N, C-alpha and C positions, 0 to 999 in steps of 0.2 A: 662481493655478496655472492653466496652460493646459489645454485640453480633452483633450490627449494624455495629459498627467501624471495628470489626474483620471481618465481611463479606465484606465490602468494601475493606478492605486491601487485602483479598484474591482475589477478583475480579481484583484488580489492578495488582497483581502478575500474575494471569493467562493472563491478557491482555499484560503484559510485556513480558511474555514468546512468545506470537505471534510476539511481536515486534522484539525480538531478532532473531527469525527465519527470519522475514522480512528483517532486516538489514543484516544478513548473505547472504541471496539470492540476495539483492542488491548489495552487495560487489562482489559477484561471477559474477553478471551481467557486472559490470563496468570493472572487471579484464579481463573477456573474450572478452568484446567489445574493449578495448584497444588492446588486442592481435590480434583480427580479426575485424577490422573496416568494415562497410558495403562497398561493391564495387559499389553499385548504390543507387539511391534514390528510388528504387523500393520497396514499402512497403510489397507487396505479396512476393517477392523473399527473403527480409530480414526476413520475418515472419516464413519462413521454416528453419531458421538457429537455431543453439543451443543457441546463444545469445538471440534471441527473446523469447525462452523458459524461460530463467531466467527473462526477463523483465516481462513476463505475469505472471509468479508465484510471483514475487516481488509485482506487482500491486494487485494481488489477495490477498496476505497476508496483504498488506497495508489495503485494504478494510476491512478485518476481524478486524483489529486493530481499525479502525474508527468505525466500527459497535459496537464493544465491548465497546468502550468509550461512544458512544451515548446511548446505551442501558442501560447502567449502571450510567448515569448521570454525566459523567466525561466531562469537557471542557478543551480545550487547547488554552488559550488566543492568543498565537502568531501564531496559525494555524486554529483556529475554522472557520474563514470565508472561507478559502480556502477549508477545509474539507466540509463545508456545500455547497459550490459551485460545487463540483465534486462528491458528495456523490451518488446521483443517477446514474450518468453515470459511476462511479467506480463500483457501485453495479452490474450494467448490464454487465460490462466488467468482473468482477470476476465470474459472473454466466455463461457467455460465456466461460470461461476458465475452470471452474470446474464442469460444467455440458454440456453434448454435445448438441450444438445448432441444430436447424432444417435445418439451411443453413451453407455451408462451409464458405462463405464470409459474415458472419454476421455483420451487422453494429454495434452491441454491441462491438465489438473488434475494428474494423477499424475506426469508427467515433471518438472514444476516442483517439486512437493513432495518428490520422490525425489532431486532433484539435491542432492548433499552440500554445494554451496557456497551453496544458497539462504538458509539461516538467516543465515550471516554477512553475505552481501550485504544482505539486508532489514534487518539490524540496523545496517549502515553507513549505508544510505539513512535509516532512521529517526533515527539520531543526528544525521546531516548536515542533514536537513530540520528536526528539532526545533530545533537550533541556528539555522539560517538563518531560519526564520519567526520566532523570537525576536528576532533583530536587525532583520528587515525590518518587522515589525508595530510594535515598539517605536520604531523610528526614523521612522515616518509620523506627520505632525502635520497 
């Protein structure tokens, strides 16, 4: 295996590690949400719950995976359009989660969460990445 192919393989494994972390946090989010569903539609009230913390970390880790794929020239055919659609807003969301914003009620977080298309888009990205990583990692020898 040439050094370029070896480097690409190493990058894929590093990105996959973040994917494993993201999937674990996502699973924890859905387990907690099932055990403690929101009592109202108040986003601010919900945002202060433990369940919201897991969602924010899940989306933040999801962005790191998307960023790693993009920066290293990987494309995910079944989810690339959705990744490209939310990339900038997901980046801003991640930044507001992992860097202290200047305002408590920053639009970087709430506009992403309030967008009615976010859930379906994130699900499509998750499904596409999950399948893609399965084929990529299994296919590496």
